[in-house]
N, C-alpha and C positions, 0 to 999 in steps of 0.2 A: 820552497816557501820558508820564510823565516819563522822560527819557533817563537810564539808570543811570550812564553815564559823566559826565554833567553833575552828577549827585548827588555823585559822588566828588570832582569838581573843586570843588564847593562845601564840601567838608570832611566829607561824610557817608559813613561806611563802608557798603559794600554787600556782601551775601553771597548768591551768589558774586560775586566782583569782575568788573567788565566786562573784556572782553578784545579786543584788536586787536594786530596785529603790524606793526612797521615793515617796509616793503617787502613788505607782504602782496599787493599787486598786482605781478606780475612774472613772471619767466621760469620759475618752477616750475609755472605754470598753462598748460595747453595752449590754453585759450581766449585767454589773453593773447598767446601766440605767434602765434596766428592773426590777431589784430588788428595786432600789431606788424609782421607781414609786409606789410601794406598801406600802411605809412608810408614816405615817401622816406628819412627818417633820424630820429634820436631827437628832434632839435629840432622837426621837422615833426610828430612824434607828440605831443609836449607841447603844441604850438600848434594841434592839431586837436581842438576841443571835443567833437565826437561820439565820436571814438576815445578821448580821454582820459577822458571821462565813463564810457564803457563799461567800461574797464579799472579805473577807480576802484570801480565797482559789482560787478565780478566776484567779489571775495572775500566780499562780503556775501551774494551769491546762493549761493556754494558752501559757505561756512563759517558763515554767520549771525553774523559778527563784530558786536560792539556798536558799532563805529565804522568809518567809511570815512575814509581819508586821501586828500586830493587827489593825483591822479597828475600830477606835474610834476617839477621838478628844482631844486636849490638854485642852479644856475648859470644860471638864466634872468634873474636880476637884472643880472648883468654885461652881458647883451645890451642891456638897457634903458639901460645906461650907455655904450653904444657900442662894447663889446668883442666881438670875434669868438669864438664858442664852437663847437667841433666835438666830436662824439663819434666816436671811432675804434674800430672793432671790435678787441677784444683789448687795447686800451690804455686806453680810457675817455675822459674829457673832455680836450680839448687846446685851449689858448688861446695867443694871442700873449703872451709874458711882458711884464708891465707894467713899464715903466721909470719912474724918478722923474719925468721930465718929462711923462709921459703923464697923471699924476694931474690936473693942472690942465686937461687937455683932455677929461676925461670928460664925456659927454653926459648927457641926462636925458630920454629918450623913453619914459615909462612907458606910453604908449599901446600899445607893442609887446606888453605883457602882457595886453591886453584879452581875448584868447582864453582865458586862464587863468580869468578871472572868469566868462566864459560857461560854462566847464566846471563851475565851482562852482555856478552857478545851475542847470544841467542836473541835476547830481547831487542837489542838495538837493530839486529838484522830484520826482525819482524815488525818493529814499530814504524809507523808512518814518519816520514821525514819532519813533519811539522809538529810532532810530539816530542817532548823532552824526556830523557831518561835520567833519573836522579840516582846516584850512588851515595852511600852513606857509611858513617861509622859512629860509634858511641863516643861521647866525650870521655877523656881519660878519668876524670873524677867520678863520673857516673859508673863507668865500668869497674873502677877500683872499689866503689862501695859494695857492689855485688861480690867481688872477689874476697874482700875482707870479711864481710858479714856472712857470706855463703848463701844469701837470698836477699830479696827486697825487704825493706822495712819502712814504716811511716816516718820515723824520726832520723834515721841514719846516724844514731848516736855512736854506735860501735866504730864505724869508719872515721867519724869526726874525732873521737877520742884517740884513735890510732894516729891521725894526722897531727894532733897536739903532742902525743907521747913519743912518737918516732919520726921526727922531722926529716932526718937524712934518708931513712928507709922509705918514707912516703914519697919524698921527691924522686928517689930512684925508681920506685914503682910507677909513678906517673910518667917519668921520662921513658921507661921501657914501653909503656902503653902508648905514649905519643909517637914514638918511632914506629912501632908496629902498626898503629892506626894510620899513620901517614903512608907507609908502604902499601897498606891495604887500599887506601884511596887512590894512590898512584896507579896501581894495577887496575882498579875499576875504571879510571879515566882512560888508560891505555886500551882497555877492552871495549870502550864505547860509551861510557857514561858522559852525558853532556854537562851535568852540574853535580856538585858534591855537597853533602849536608853533614854537619856534625851535631848529633843529638846529645846535648848536656841536659838530660832529663831531670837530674837531681841537683840543680844549681840553687835550689831554694834554701834559705835559712843560713847562709854562710856570711860571717862577718867580712867586711871589705878586705882586710888583710889576708884572710883565708881564701877569699874569692880570688884575689890576685895570684896566690900561690897554687891553689888547687884547680882553678879553672882557666884563668887567663894565661898563665905561664905555659902549661902543657898544651893548650890550644894553639898558642903562638908557635910552639915547637912543631906541631903538626903542620900548620900552614907554611911555615918557613921551609920545612923539608919537602912538602908538596911543590912549592914554587921553585925550589932549588933543583928539582927533578925536571923542570921545564913544563910542568902542568899549569896551564893558564885558565882552566875551566873555572867558572864562577863557584863561589862557596857560600852556602847558607849556614848561618850559625843559629842554634836554638838553645839559649840559656833559660830553660823553663823555670818560672817562678822566682827569678833572680831579683825582682824588684828593681831598685835604682842601679844595682850592679849591672843590669843588662845594658844600661846606657854606656857604661865604660867598656863593656864587652864590644858593643857596636862601634865605639870610637877608636878603640886601641888595637883592634885586630883587623887583619886584611881580609875582611869578608865583604861580599857584595850584597848580602841580604841578611837582615836579622829577623828571625821569626818571633812572634809575640804569643805568649800563652793567653789563656782565657781572661786572666786578671788585668791585662794591660789596656789602658785607654788609648786607642789607636791615634786619635787626634793629637794628644800630648806626645805620644811616642814619635810620630812623624816630625813634630817640631823639635825633638831632642836628638834624633839620630843625625849623622852627617848628611849634608845636602846631597840629593841624588841617590842615596842608598835605598834599595828596595826594602820593603817590609812585607812580612807574610803573616797571615792570621785573619781573624782569631775567633771564629764562631764557637760558641759554647757547645761542646759535645752533648750536653744534656738537652739543649734545645733541639739538636738534630734527632735525639731519641724521642722527644715529646711530639714534634711535628705541629701541625695546625698554626694558629695565629702566633703562638709563642715562637715558632721557628721563623715564620714570615717576618715578624718584627726584628728578630735577632739578625737575620740575613740583611735586612735593609739597613740596620744600624751599622753593621760592618761596612757596607757599601757607602754609607753617608759619611763615615768618619775616617775612612782610609784614603786620604788623598795621595797624589804622587804615584810613583811606581809601586804597585801592590800586587801580591799574589794572594788570592782568596784561599783560605784553608781553615782548618779547625784550630782551636787553642790547645788541643791535645790530639787524641786519635779516635777513630770510629770504633764503637763498642759492638759486641756480637749481637745485641738486641736492636740495633738500628734497622728501621724499615727501609727497604729499597726505594719505595715511592718517595720517602722523605729526601733521599739523596737526589733523585731525579728532580724534585720540586726545587731544591736549592740551585741546581745547575741551570734549570730553566729560568729561575728568577734572575740569576746573575747575567744570563745571556740575552734574555728577552724582556726582562722587567716584570714578569709574572710567573708564578709557579702554581701547580695544582696541589695545594696544601690540604692534607686531610687530618 
């Protein structure tokens, strides 16, 4: 049976559209929390193939999503480059802030990521043939912001200043990240991923020239390296919050689908991206949390405005407080035209 999501990624509209949610495996599921409690820490969780495979499959079993997305994290690649990454409860990821002189000392131990490829193999072996398995990496700029600042921040001012003050060193860092990320995606594809996604989660607020240098150039480097390795799997790009820069991202890169954040009007987006390109998105995660008529109208609005090849998804990710019945209602609405909204 042909996977509906791969049909869409090939440029073919499908009705109803395939559906999956970013962060669909996570803390809103009690079965996830049960497995999470057995891991020493979050990094150990990501590098435990049996556990990571299990939580990757949980949303498929509970919701019958059309795609599973690998359970991992965008900050595993810095570990392969020799940087220390920790996840602190209540804070999130914490790294030792990268200094200019550290860039030349970055390592390249891609073998540390082998457990992730085993997870991919296990999931693909257990997943129904008509379900798509999505592998992913973080966009180089997004990963670099965490490495430079040492954690996430609302403004990204420190990495932005770094990019202005240290042009050559920033380009070297992004190039190193692009090569490592490409190799990471190549191995995921070889292990069984059907499609690949690049999460440029912090694409917001960059001037066009900086967007070219910090986002488009290293993303092109990733894609060129993946294609040069003979990998033909479709690629989804997600330049979240990039505004009109997202249109150049969609037009200038060899991607088969451009994901839209919550802020993107899908009708205008469809008219602006290349003909036949799939778009993905973009239900407001807050509506998913709220449920009821707010959610019903939000789902219908996405369905009404997303013409052409479309993958139904959120504009960002599932939050821990999302109610399971709200997810079921959305999927029923997409597939049958009505959902039990409460």
